[in-house]
NUMI-49167 format. One record per residue (C-alpha): residue number from 1; residue in three letters; z, y, x. Coordinates in nm, 2 decimals, padded with zeros to 4 digits. Example, Ala and Ser with C-alpha at 12.3 -4.5 7.8 and 13.67 -1.06 7.14 Angstrom:
2
num->1&residuo->ALA&z->00.78&y->-00.45&x->01.23 .
num->2&residuo->SER&z->00.71&y->-00.11&x->01.37 .
end
This chain:
236
num->1&residuo->MET&z->-05.59&y->00.83&x->04.29 .
num->2&residuo->THR&z->-05.73&y->01.14&x->04.12 .
num->3&residuo->PRO&z->-06.11&y->01.18&x->04.18 .
num->4&residuo->ASN&z->-06.23&y->01.44&x->04.43 .
num->5&residuo->ARG&z->-05.90&y->01.46&x->04.61 .
num->6&residuo->THR&z->-05.90&y->01.42&x->04.99 .
num->7&residuo->PRO&z->-05.70&y->01.10&x->05.08 .
num->8&residuo->PRO&z->-05.34&y->01.19&x->05.18 .
num->9&residuo->LYS&z->-05.37&y->01.06&x->05.54 .
num->10&residuo->LYS&z->-05.70&y->01.25&x->05.60 .
num->11&residuo->LYS&z->-05.54&y->01.57&x->05.46 .
num->12&residuo->ALA&z->-05.23&y->01.52&x->05.68 .
num->13&residuo->LYS&z->-05.46&y->01.50&x->05.99 .
num->14&residuo->GLU&z->-05.62&y->01.83&x->05.88 .
num->15&residuo->LEU&z->-05.29&y->02.00&x->05.83 .
num->16&residuo->ALA&z->-05.15&y->01.86&x->06.16 .
num->17&residuo->LYS&z->-05.39&y->02.08&x->06.35 .
num->18&residuo->TYR&z->-05.21&y->02.39&x->06.22 .
num->19&residuo->PHE&z->-04.86&y->02.26&x->06.26 .
num->20&residuo->ARG&z->-04.89&y->02.14&x->06.62 .
num->21&residuo->ALA&z->-04.92&y->02.49&x->06.74 .
num->22&residuo->GLU&z->-04.59&y->02.57&x->06.55 .
num->23&residuo->ARG&z->-04.41&y->02.29&x->06.72 .
num->24&residuo->ALA&z->-04.28&y->02.21&x->06.38 .
num->25&residuo->ASP&z->-03.96&y->02.00&x->06.32 .
num->26&residuo->TYR&z->-03.84&y->01.84&x->06.00 .
num->27&residuo->SER&z->-03.65&y->02.14&x->05.88 .
num->28&residuo->TYR&z->-03.95&y->02.37&x->05.93 .
num->29&residuo->LEU&z->-04.19&y->02.14&x->05.75 .
num->30&residuo->LYS&z->-03.94&y->02.10&x->05.46 .
num->31&residuo->SER&z->-03.93&y->02.48&x->05.42 .
num->32&residuo->VAL&z->-04.30&y->02.52&x->05.45 .
num->33&residuo->PHE&z->-04.38&y->02.26&x->05.18 .
num->34&residuo->ARG&z->-04.11&y->02.39&x->04.95 .
num->35&residuo->ALA&z->-04.28&y->02.73&x->04.98 .
num->36&residuo->LEU&z->-04.62&y->02.57&x->04.93 .
num->37&residuo->ARG&z->-04.50&y->02.40&x->04.60 .
num->38&residuo->GLU&z->-04.38&y->02.74&x->04.48 .
num->39&residuo->GLU&z->-04.71&y->02.90&x->04.57 .
num->40&residuo->LEU&z->-04.90&y->02.63&x->04.38 .
num->41&residuo->GLU&z->-04.64&y->02.64&x->04.10 .
num->42&residuo->ILE&z->-04.57&y->02.27&x->04.13 .
num->43&residuo->ALA&z->-04.24&y->02.17&x->03.97 .
num->44&residuo->VAL&z->-04.03&y->01.89&x->04.13 .
num->45&residuo->PRO&z->-04.02&y->01.60&x->03.88 .
num->46&residuo->ARG&z->-03.67&y->01.52&x->03.76 .
num->47&residuo->ALA&z->-03.55&y->01.18&x->03.66 .
num->48&residuo->PRO&z->-03.44&y->01.17&x->03.29 .
num->49&residuo->GLN&z->-03.06&y->01.20&x->03.26 .
num->50&residuo->ARG&z->-02.88&y->00.94&x->03.06 .
num->51&residuo->LEU&z->-02.54&y->00.98&x->02.90 .
num->52&residuo->PRO&z->-02.27&y->00.79&x->03.10 .
num->53&residuo->GLU&z->-02.14&y->00.47&x->02.94 .
num->54&residuo->VAL&z->-01.78&y->00.54&x->02.85 .
num->55&residuo->PRO&z->-01.52&y->00.26&x->02.78 .
num->56&residuo->THR&z->-01.36&y->00.27&x->02.43 .
num->57&residuo->GLU&z->-00.99&y->00.34&x->02.38 .
num->58&residuo->GLU&z->-00.95&y->-00.02&x->02.27 .
num->59&residuo->GLU&z->-01.10&y->-00.15&x->02.60 .
num->60&residuo->LEU&z->-00.87&y->00.08&x->02.80 .
num->61&residuo->ARG&z->-00.57&y->-00.06&x->02.62 .
num->62&residuo->ARG&z->-00.68&y->-00.42&x->02.66 .
num->63&residuo->PHE&z->-00.75&y->-00.35&x->03.03 .
num->64&residuo->TYR&z->-00.41&y->-00.20&x->03.10 .
num->65&residuo->GLN&z->-00.23&y->-00.47&x->02.90 .
num->66&residuo->ALA&z->-00.38&y->-00.72&x->03.14 .
num->67&residuo->VAL&z->-00.25&y->-00.51&x->03.43 .
num->68&residuo->TRP&z->00.09&y->-00.49&x->03.27 .
num->69&residuo->ASN&z->00.11&y->-00.86&x->03.21 .
num->70&residuo->CYS&z->00.06&y->-00.93&x->03.59 .
num->71&residuo->ARG&z->00.37&y->-00.72&x->03.67 .
num->72&residuo->ASN&z->00.22&y->-00.61&x->04.00 .
num->73&residuo->PHE&z->00.39&y->-00.27&x->04.05 .
num->74&residuo->ALA&z->00.15&y->-00.14&x->04.33 .
num->75&residuo->ASP&z->-00.16&y->-00.23&x->04.12 .
num->76&residuo->MET&z->-00.01&y->-00.06&x->03.82 .
num->77&residuo->VAL&z->00.05&y->00.26&x->04.01 .
num->78&residuo->LEU&z->-00.29&y->00.26&x->04.17 .
num->79&residuo->ILE&z->-00.47&y->00.20&x->03.84 .
num->80&residuo->LYS&z->-00.26&y->00.47&x->03.66 .
num->81&residuo->THR&z->-00.34&y->00.71&x->03.94 .
num->82&residuo->LEU&z->-00.71&y->00.64&x->03.90 .
num->83&residuo->PHE&z->-00.69&y->00.67&x->03.52 .
num->84&residuo->TYR&z->-00.48&y->00.99&x->03.51 .
num->85&residuo->THR&z->-00.66&y->01.18&x->03.79 .
num->86&residuo->GLY&z->-01.02&y->01.07&x->03.75 .
num->87&residuo->VAL&z->-01.07&y->01.07&x->04.13 .
num->88&residuo->ARG&z->-01.35&y->00.87&x->04.28 .
num->89&residuo->VAL&z->-01.25&y->00.54&x->04.44 .
num->90&residuo->SER&z->-01.35&y->00.67&x->04.79 .
num->91&residuo->GLU&z->-01.11&y->00.97&x->04.73 .
num->92&residuo->LEU&z->-00.84&y->00.75&x->04.59 .
num->93&residuo->VAL&z->-00.81&y->00.52&x->04.89 .
num->94&residuo->ALA&z->-00.81&y->00.83&x->05.12 .
num->95&residuo->ILE&z->-00.50&y->00.99&x->04.96 .
num->96&residuo->ARG&z->-00.22&y->01.03&x->05.21 .
num->97&residuo->LEU&z->00.15&y->01.04&x->05.11 .
num->98&residuo->ALA&z->00.17&y->01.39&x->05.24 .
num->99&residuo->GLU&z->-00.10&y->01.50&x->05.00 .
num->100&residuo->VAL&z->00.10&y->01.42&x->04.69 .
num->101&residuo->ASP&z->00.31&y->01.70&x->04.55 .
num->102&residuo->ILE&z->00.56&y->01.53&x->04.32 .
num->103&residuo->GLU&z->00.73&y->01.86&x->04.21 .
num->104&residuo->ARG&z->00.40&y->02.02&x->04.10 .
num->105&residuo->CYS&z->00.24&y->01.70&x->03.97 .
num->106&residuo->GLN&z->-00.06&y->01.76&x->04.20 .
num->107&residuo->ILE&z->-00.26&y->01.56&x->04.45 .
num->108&residuo->ARG&z->-00.47&y->01.72&x->04.72 .
num->109&residuo->ILE&z->-00.81&y->01.56&x->04.76 .
num->110&residuo->THR&z->-00.92&y->01.64&x->05.12 .
num->111&residuo->GLN&z->-01.29&y->01.64&x->05.19 .
num->112&residuo->GLY&z->-01.40&y->01.48&x->04.87 .
num->113&residuo->LYS&z->-01.76&y->01.45&x->04.76 .
num->114&residuo->GLY&z->-01.96&y->01.74&x->04.91 .
num->115&residuo->HIS&z->-01.69&y->01.78&x->05.18 .
num->116&residuo->LYS&z->-01.48&y->01.99&x->04.95 .
num->117&residuo->ASP&z->-01.11&y->02.00&x->04.91 .
num->118&residuo->ARG&z->-00.95&y->02.03&x->04.56 .
num->119&residuo->GLN&z->-00.62&y->01.98&x->04.37 .
num->120&residuo->VAL&z->-00.60&y->01.73&x->04.09 .
num->121&residuo->PRO&z->-00.32&y->01.70&x->03.84 .
num->122&residuo->PHE&z->-00.13&y->01.40&x->03.71 .
num->123&residuo->PRO&z->00.09&y->01.40&x->03.40 .
num->124&residuo->LEU&z->00.46&y->01.48&x->03.41 .
num->125&residuo->SER&z->00.53&y->01.14&x->03.25 .
num->126&residuo->PHE&z->00.38&y->00.97&x->03.56 .
num->127&residuo->ARG&z->00.59&y->01.15&x->03.81 .
num->128&residuo->GLU&z->00.89&y->00.92&x->03.82 .
num->129&residuo->LEU&z->00.68&y->00.60&x->03.86 .
num->130&residuo->LEU&z->00.47&y->00.76&x->04.13 .
num->131&residuo->ALA&z->00.78&y->00.89&x->04.32 .
num->132&residuo->VAL&z->00.93&y->00.53&x->04.32 .
num->133&residuo->HIS&z->00.60&y->00.40&x->04.47 .
num->134&residuo->MET&z->00.59&y->00.67&x->04.73 .
num->135&residuo->GLU&z->00.95&y->00.60&x->04.83 .
num->136&residuo->ARG&z->00.87&y->00.23&x->04.88 .
num->137&residuo->MET&z->00.56&y->00.31&x->05.08 .
num->138&residuo->GLY&z->00.75&y->00.56&x->05.29 .
num->139&residuo->GLU&z->01.01&y->00.29&x->05.37 .
num->140&residuo->LYS&z->00.73&y->00.08&x->05.50 .
num->141&residuo->GLY&z->00.61&y->00.36&x->05.73 .
num->142&residuo->ALA&z->00.28&y->00.40&x->05.54 .
num->143&residuo->VAL&z->00.05&y->00.69&x->05.59 .
num->144&residuo->TYR&z->-00.17&y->00.64&x->05.28 .
num->145&residuo->LEU&z->-00.06&y->00.63&x->04.92 .
num->146&residuo->PHE&z->-00.20&y->00.28&x->04.89 .
num->147&residuo->GLU&z->-00.19&y->00.04&x->05.18 .
num->148&residuo->SER&z->-00.19&y->-00.34&x->05.20 .
num->149&residuo->SER&z->00.10&y->-00.55&x->05.32 .
num->150&residuo->ARG&z->-00.06&y->-00.54&x->05.67 .
num->151&residuo->ARG&z->-00.04&y->-00.16&x->05.68 .
num->152&residuo->ASN&z->-00.42&y->-00.12&x->05.62 .
num->153&residuo->LYS&z->-00.53&y->00.14&x->05.37 .
num->154&residuo->TYR&z->-00.72&y->00.00&x->05.06 .
num->155&residuo->THR&z->-01.10&y->-00.01&x->05.07 .
num->156&residuo->ASP&z->-01.35&y->00.09&x->04.80 .
num->157&residuo->ARG&z->-01.45&y->-00.27&x->04.77 .
num->158&residuo->GLY&z->-01.10&y->-00.39&x->04.74 .
num->159&residuo->VAL&z->-01.02&y->-00.16&x->04.45 .
num->160&residuo->ARG&z->-01.35&y->-00.25&x->04.27 .
num->161&residuo->LYS&z->-01.26&y->-00.62&x->04.30 .
num->162&residuo->MET&z->-00.92&y->-00.55&x->04.16 .
num->163&residuo->LEU&z->-01.06&y->-00.36&x->03.86 .
num->164&residuo->ALA&z->-01.31&y->-00.64&x->03.80 .
num->165&residuo->ARG&z->-01.04&y->-00.90&x->03.81 .
num->166&residuo->TYR&z->-00.83&y->-00.72&x->03.55 .
num->167&residuo->ALA&z->-01.14&y->-00.66&x->03.33 .
num->168&residuo->THR&z->-01.21&y->-01.03&x->03.33 .
num->169&residuo->GLN&z->-00.84&y->-01.11&x->03.24 .
num->170&residuo->ALA&z->-00.87&y->-00.86&x->02.95 .
num->171&residuo->GLY&z->-01.18&y->-01.04&x->02.82 .
num->172&residuo->ILE&z->-01.41&y->-00.74&x->02.88 .
num->173&residuo->THR&z->-01.75&y->-00.88&x->02.95 .
num->174&residuo->ARG&z->-01.95&y->-00.57&x->03.02 .
num->175&residuo->SER&z->-01.94&y->-00.38&x->03.35 .
num->176&residuo->MET&z->-01.63&y->-00.17&x->03.39 .
num->177&residuo->SER&z->-01.70&y->00.02&x->03.71 .
num->178&residuo->PRO&z->-01.44&y->00.27&x->03.84 .
num->179&residuo->HIS&z->-01.67&y->00.56&x->03.76 .
num->180&residuo->LYS&z->-01.67&y->00.46&x->03.39 .
num->181&residuo->TRP&z->-01.29&y->00.51&x->03.38 .
num->182&residuo->ARG&z->-01.35&y->00.86&x->03.54 .
num->183&residuo->HIS&z->-01.60&y->00.94&x->03.26 .
num->184&residuo->PHE&z->-01.34&y->00.82&x->03.01 .
num->185&residuo->LEU&z->-01.08&y->01.06&x->03.13 .
num->186&residuo->PHE&z->-01.30&y->01.37&x->03.13 .
num->187&residuo->THR&z->-01.44&y->01.27&x->02.79 .
num->188&residuo->TRP&z->-01.08&y->01.24&x->02.67 .
num->189&residuo->LEU&z->-00.98&y->01.58&x->02.80 .
num->190&residuo->LYS&z->-01.28&y->01.74&x->02.64 .
num->191&residuo->LYS&z->-01.19&y->01.57&x->02.31 .
num->192&residuo->GLU&z->-00.84&y->01.70&x->02.34 .
num->193&residuo->GLY&z->-00.97&y->02.05&x->02.36 .
num->194&residuo->ILE&z->-00.94&y->02.11&x->02.74 .
num->195&residuo->ASP&z->-01.20&y->02.37&x->02.84 .
num->196&residuo->ASP&z->-01.48&y->02.28&x->03.07 .
num->197&residuo->ALA&z->-01.37&y->02.56&x->03.30 .
num->198&residuo->LEU&z->-01.04&y->02.37&x->03.36 .
num->199&residuo->ILE&z->-01.20&y->02.02&x->03.38 .
num->200&residuo->GLN&z->-01.46&y->02.12&x->03.64 .
num->201&residuo->PRO&z->-01.22&y->02.20&x->03.93 .
num->202&residuo->TYR&z->-01.03&y->01.88&x->03.86 .
num->203&residuo->SER&z->-01.34&y->01.66&x->03.86 .
num->204&residuo->GLY&z->-01.50&y->01.79&x->04.17 .
num->205&residuo->HIS&z->-01.84&y->01.86&x->04.00 .
num->206&residuo->VAL&z->-02.02&y->02.17&x->04.12 .
num->207&residuo->THR&z->-02.33&y->02.16&x->03.90 .
num->208&residuo->ARG&z->-02.22&y->02.37&x->03.61 .
num->209&residuo->GLN&z->-02.33&y->02.71&x->03.76 .
num->210&residuo->SER&z->-02.22&y->02.90&x->03.45 .
num->211&residuo->LEU&z->-01.86&y->02.79&x->03.52 .
num->212&residuo->GLU&z->-01.84&y->02.86&x->03.89 .
num->213&residuo->ILE&z->-01.66&y->03.18&x->03.83 .
num->214&residuo->TYR&z->-01.37&y->02.98&x->03.68 .
num->215&residuo->SER&z->-01.35&y->02.73&x->03.96 .
num->216&residuo->ARG&z->-01.06&y->02.93&x->04.12 .
num->217&residuo->LEU&z->-00.84&y->02.90&x->03.82 .
num->218&residuo->SER&z->-00.48&y->02.82&x->03.91 .
num->219&residuo->LEU&z->-00.38&y->02.46&x->03.86 .
num->220&residuo->ALA&z->-00.05&y->02.59&x->03.74 .
num->221&residuo->ASP&z->-00.21&y->02.78&x->03.46 .
num->222&residuo->ALA&z->-00.39&y->02.46&x->03.34 .
num->223&residuo->GLN&z->-00.11&y->02.21&x->03.39 .
num->224&residuo->PRO&z->00.07&y->02.27&x->03.06 .
num->225&residuo->SER&z->-00.25&y->02.21&x->02.86 .
num->226&residuo->TYR&z->-00.33&y->01.90&x->03.07 .
num->227&residuo->ASN&z->00.02&y->01.75&x->03.01 .
num->228&residuo->HIS&z->00.00&y->01.82&x->02.64 .
num->229&residuo->ALA&z->-00.34&y->01.63&x->02.62 .
num->230&residuo->MET&z->-00.22&y->01.34&x->02.83 .
num->231&residuo->GLU&z->00.08&y->01.28&x->02.60 .
num->232&residuo->ARG&z->-00.17&y->01.11&x->02.37 .
num->233&residuo->PHE&z->-00.36&y->00.92&x->02.64 .
num->234&residuo->PRO&z->-00.41&y->00.55&x->02.55 .
num->235&residuo->ILE&z->-00.19&y->00.42&x->02.83 .
num->236&residuo->GLN&z->00.16&y->00.54&x->02.93 .
end
């Protein structure tokens, strides 16, 4: 502890005398101490940001080859949906059949991270395969895009275990979490020349304040560029 400072508990008791009269709640205290930090010019320490670990193209090909070798159609469609859209696993398992627009090659993500809705694209080349899967699910009376044989929607844990199983079969020893595949997609799109202003609305990120003005860009305007980039994607 820094010399000459009043111990935190003692200082808290001193301050409590002032706040009892205010009948302060958590929200009020939070606002007061935020203002106090600003008054004392105390910056909030930020954890150092590390670059995300991104799988290589070779790892992606090996991974998908393992998926292909198993000939499990539903797994193949799920993994391609994850790869092509970059959605979070929690968003993937919540997609309903009614939220997939086959004609426009778009999927509506309802109440994704931050409780926000958005549209994400998938490549034209994937449309036929996805349509076949949707038809099969519709015949079973499914509500969600991905459901088990017992009519239960997939879980985050179930998808993660599936990906880990295929990574093992592909001989990939390092961690291949679903979020790393998401990083791969957006890194790939950036490499292919897709502008950040187009990637941001797809990804669901809201931290790039300088690009907020572009977040309303029409998906239709961006779809041709997206399709062109995805023609060279490592899996087809």
